[in-house]
N, C-alpha and C positions, 0 to 999 in steps of 0.2 A: 504494500500500500504506500502510495506517495503521500507524504505528510510534510508540512512546513510549519514553522512557528507562526501563530496568529499575530497579526499586527506588526510584522517585521518591517513592512514598508507602507503602512497604512492599511486600513481594513478593506477587505474584498467583500463586496456585497453581491447579491443576486443580480442587481442591475449594472454591475461593472462589466466592462468589455475586456476580452482577452484575445491576444493574437501571438503567434509564434514570433520570437525575437527577430529572426531572419531566416530565410530559406536555408535549410540544412542545419539549423541550430541543434537538432536532435533527430533521432529516428527510432522507430519501434521495430524490434526484432524478436524472434523467439529464443528462449534460453537453449542451452546445449542439448537438452532433451527434446526440444521442439514442442514444449507444452505451455510454458508460461511466457507472457509478454515481458520484454525488458525494454526500458527506455535508455538509450545510449546517448551521452552528451559529453562535452568537454568544456563547457562554458564557465564553470566555477573557477577555472584556472586557465587563462588564455595561453600560458606557456605549454600546458598539457596538449593543446591542439597541434603544436609543432613538434612534439616529442614522439619518439618511436616506442615509448614505453606504454604498454597496454594498461599498466597500473594507474596511469594518469587520466584515463578516460573514465567518466562517471557511468556507472551501470546501476540502474534502479529497477528492481522487479516491480511489476504492477499487476493488478487484477485484470482479468479480461474486460470487465465493465469499464475500468479506468482507461484501458487501452482504446476502447471504442470512443470515449470522450476525448482523449488525446488526439485520436485520428481526426475527429471533427475539427479540432483547432488547427492541426497540420494542413488538412485539406482546404480550409478556408483562407489560408495565407495568400495574399497580404491583408485580406479583410479581417475584421474582428468578429468575435462571437460573444453573445451575451452569456454570462456565466449561467443564468437560470435556464438557458436553452440546451446546456450540455446533457447528454443522454445518461444521466445517473438518477436513481430513484429518489434519494434523499438530498435535499437542498444543502445540508451540512457537508455531504460528500463532495458536492460540486465545489463548494468554497474551499474545503481542505485540499482537494486536488489542485486547484489553481494556486493556492498558497504554496504548495510544495513545488510546483513547476516554476513559480516566480522565484522562490528561494534558490533554485538551481540555475536561475537566469536563462531559462529556456523560453519563457514567455514575457510579454509586456502587458501590464494591466492598466486600464484607464477608466 
């Protein structure tokens, strides 16, 4: 589950808009067993993007439902998506997901 600290950069609300920070900021892949989605990114440390070390790349397991919501954000780039329109059942899960993505610097929230 992708989680971020609440209020790290101001509150995220259901009426907030979210978009991918830039094309290629992250990608969704399946884990080594081909079962669980993984979010791959290297934005928390820009030096990591230029490194050959796989340890410097961020890998975050996510639930299939979260992967579907993340895919909506990715597929809408460069447009924004309203947080409340993300395909998760609970509003609190929508906010928590976006907080986690923002903490990883994968998305921009307005």
